[in-house]
C-alpha positions as a Markdown table, in Angstrom:
| # | Residue | x | y | z |
|---|---|---|---|---|
| 1 | Gln | 19.1 | -2.0 | 11.9 |
| 2 | Met | 15.6 | -0.4 | 12.1 |
| 3 | Gln | 13.5 | -1.8 | 15.0 |
| 4 | Leu | 9.8 | -1.2 | 15.3 |
| 5 | Val | 7.6 | -1.7 | 18.4 |
| 6 | Ala | 3.9 | -2.3 | 18.1 |
| 7 | Ser | 1.6 | -1.8 | 21.1 |
| 8 | Gly | -2.0 | -1.1 | 22.0 |
| 9 | Gly | -3.6 | -4.5 | 21.5 |
| 10 | Gly | -6.0 | -6.1 | 23.9 |
| 11 | Leu | -9.4 | -7.6 | 24.4 |
| 12 | Val | -12.4 | -5.6 | 23.3 |
| 13 | Gln | -16.1 | -6.4 | 22.7 |
| 14 | Pro | -17.6 | -6.3 | 19.2 |
| 15 | Gly | -18.4 | -2.8 | 18.2 |
| 16 | Gly | -15.6 | -1.4 | 20.4 |
| 17 | Ser | -12.5 | 0.5 | 19.5 |
| 18 | Leu | -8.7 | 0.2 | 19.9 |
| 19 | Arg | -5.8 | 2.3 | 18.8 |
| 20 | Leu | -2.6 | 0.6 | 17.9 |
| 21 | Ser | 0.8 | 2.4 | 18.0 |
| 22 | Cys | 4.0 | 1.8 | 16.1 |
| 23 | Val | 7.3 | 3.5 | 17.0 |
| 24 | Ala | 10.8 | 3.2 | 15.8 |
| 25 | Pro | 12.8 | 4.6 | 18.8 |
| 26 | Arg | 16.0 | 5.3 | 16.9 |
| 27 | Trp | 14.7 | 6.3 | 13.6 |
| 28 | Thr | 12.4 | 8.9 | 12.0 |
| 29 | Leu | 9.4 | 7.2 | 10.4 |
| 30 | Asp | 7.9 | 10.1 | 8.5 |
| 31 | Arg | 10.3 | 9.6 | 5.6 |
| 32 | Tyr | 9.2 | 6.0 | 5.0 |
| 33 | Ser | 6.1 | 4.1 | 4.1 |
| 34 | Val | 4.6 | 2.2 | 7.1 |
| 35 | Gly | 2.1 | -0.6 | 6.9 |
| 36 | Trp | -0.1 | -2.5 | 9.3 |
| 37 | Phe | -0.6 | -6.2 | 8.8 |
| 38 | Arg | -2.5 | -8.9 | 10.6 |
| 39 | Gln | -2.4 | -12.6 | 10.8 |
| 40 | Ala | -5.1 | -14.8 | 12.3 |
| 41 | Pro | -4.6 | -18.5 | 13.1 |
| 42 | Gly | -4.7 | -20.6 | 10.0 |
| 43 | Lys | -4.7 | -17.6 | 7.7 |
| 44 | Glu | -2.1 | -15.9 | 5.6 |
| 45 | Arg | -0.7 | -12.5 | 6.6 |
| 46 | Glu | -3.0 | -9.7 | 5.4 |
| 47 | Gly | -2.2 | -6.2 | 4.6 |
| 48 | Val | -4.6 | -3.9 | 6.5 |
| 49 | Ser | -3.5 | -0.4 | 5.8 |
| 50 | Cys | -0.4 | 1.7 | 4.8 |
| 51 | Val | 0.6 | 5.3 | 4.7 |
| 52 | Ser | 3.2 | 6.8 | 2.3 |
| 53 | Pro | 5.4 | 9.9 | 2.8 |
| 54 | Ile | 4.2 | 11.0 | -0.6 |
| 55 | Asp | 1.3 | 13.4 | 0.2 |
| 56 | Gly | 0.3 | 11.1 | 3.1 |
| 57 | Asp | -1.3 | 8.7 | 0.6 |
| 58 | Thr | -3.1 | 5.8 | 2.3 |
| 59 | His | -4.5 | 2.5 | 1.4 |
| 60 | Tyr | -6.9 | 0.1 | 3.1 |
| 61 | Ala | -8.0 | -3.4 | 2.7 |
| 62 | Glu | -11.7 | -3.6 | 1.7 |
| 63 | Ser | -12.5 | -5.4 | 4.9 |
| 64 | Val | -11.6 | -2.5 | 7.1 |
| 65 | Lys | -12.5 | 0.6 | 4.9 |
| 66 | Gly | -14.7 | 3.0 | 6.8 |
| 67 | Arg | -13.7 | 1.4 | 10.2 |
| 68 | Phe | -9.9 | 1.8 | 10.4 |
| 69 | Thr | -7.8 | 4.9 | 10.0 |
| 70 | Ile | -4.0 | 5.1 | 9.7 |
| 71 | Ser | -2.3 | 8.3 | 10.8 |
| 72 | Arg | 1.0 | 9.8 | 11.8 |
| 73 | Asp | 2.1 | 12.0 | 14.7 |
| 74 | Asn | 5.5 | 13.1 | 13.5 |
| 75 | Ala | 6.2 | 15.0 | 16.7 |
| 76 | Lys | 6.0 | 11.7 | 18.5 |
| 77 | Asn | 7.5 | 9.7 | 15.7 |
| 78 | Thr | 4.5 | 7.4 | 15.9 |
| 79 | Val | 2.1 | 5.8 | 13.4 |
| 80 | Tyr | -1.3 | 4.8 | 14.6 |
| 81 | Leu | -4.0 | 2.5 | 13.5 |
| 82 | Gln | -7.4 | 3.6 | 14.9 |
| 83 | Met | -9.8 | 0.7 | 14.8 |
| 84 | Asn | -13.5 | 1.3 | 15.3 |
| 85 | Ser | -16.6 | -0.9 | 15.0 |
| 86 | Leu | -14.4 | -3.9 | 15.7 |
| 87 | Lys | -15.7 | -7.3 | 14.6 |
| 88 | Pro | -14.7 | -10.8 | 15.8 |
| 89 | Glu | -13.1 | -11.4 | 12.4 |
| 90 | Asp | -10.6 | -8.6 | 13.2 |
| 91 | Thr | -9.0 | -10.9 | 15.8 |
| 92 | Ala | -5.4 | -11.4 | 14.9 |
| 93 | Val | -1.8 | -10.5 | 15.8 |
| 94 | Tyr | -1.2 | -7.0 | 14.3 |
| 95 | Tyr | 2.2 | -6.1 | 13.0 |
| 96 | Cys | 3.7 | -2.8 | 11.8 |
| 97 | Ala | 6.4 | -2.6 | 9.2 |
| 98 | Thr | 8.3 | -0.1 | 7.2 |
| 99 | Asp | 10.2 | -0.4 | 3.9 |
| 100 | Gly | 13.1 | 1.8 | 5.0 |
| 101 | Val | 13.2 | 3.5 | 1.6 |
| 102 | Tyr | 13.0 | 7.2 | 1.4 |
| 103 | Gly | 10.0 | 8.8 | -0.3 |
| 104 | Ser | 8.4 | 5.6 | -1.5 |
| 105 | Ser | 4.8 | 4.8 | -2.3 |
| 106 | Cys | 3.1 | 2.1 | -0.2 |
| 107 | Gly | 1.1 | -1.1 | -0.8 |
| 108 | Leu | -0.4 | -3.9 | 1.1 |
| 109 | Gly | 2.0 | -6.7 | 0.2 |
| 110 | Ala | 4.2 | -8.0 | 3.0 |
| 111 | Tyr | 7.0 | -8.5 | 0.5 |
| 112 | Glu | 7.3 | -4.7 | 0.1 |
| 113 | Tyr | 8.5 | -4.2 | 3.7 |
| 114 | Asn | 11.9 | -4.8 | 5.1 |
| 115 | Tyr | 11.6 | -4.1 | 8.8 |
| 116 | Trp | 9.0 | -5.4 | 11.2 |
| 117 | Gly | 7.7 | -5.0 | 14.7 |
| 118 | Gln | 7.0 | -7.9 | 17.1 |
| 119 | Gly | 3.2 | -7.7 | 16.8 |
| 120 | Thr | 0.4 | -7.0 | 19.3 |
| 121 | Gln | -2.6 | -9.3 | 19.9 |
| 122 | Val | -6.1 | -7.9 | 19.2 |
| 123 | Thr | -9.0 | -10.1 | 20.4 |
| 124 | Val | -12.6 | -9.1 | 19.6 |
| 125 | Ser | -15.0 | -11.2 | 21.6 |
| 126 | Ser | -18.0 | -10.9 | 23.9 |
């Protein structure tokens, strides 16, 4: 069973930055698509970004384009989400997930992913 651990959340002021990390301690993530999702109170789960093992292809939700960057550090078996210029509307629990399928493309639909981390809280407030 693939287990993922998300970390790096916290409280930050508007305009600030955070970097979230996603690791799968017993698995190698670079063969799989990894996605970041978020869910705010009263809202549905939203796909934020994903990265595919196919040429490192990435996708972003329109609401975060130009502010968030997804990346891999394969030596550390870690996927990051760098979040800059944070806004109060970015406040949510952020989850990382992987499909667990070799060499697949990625998308921003939660139904595409089979394994999930526990989530980390991001709060953007002054």
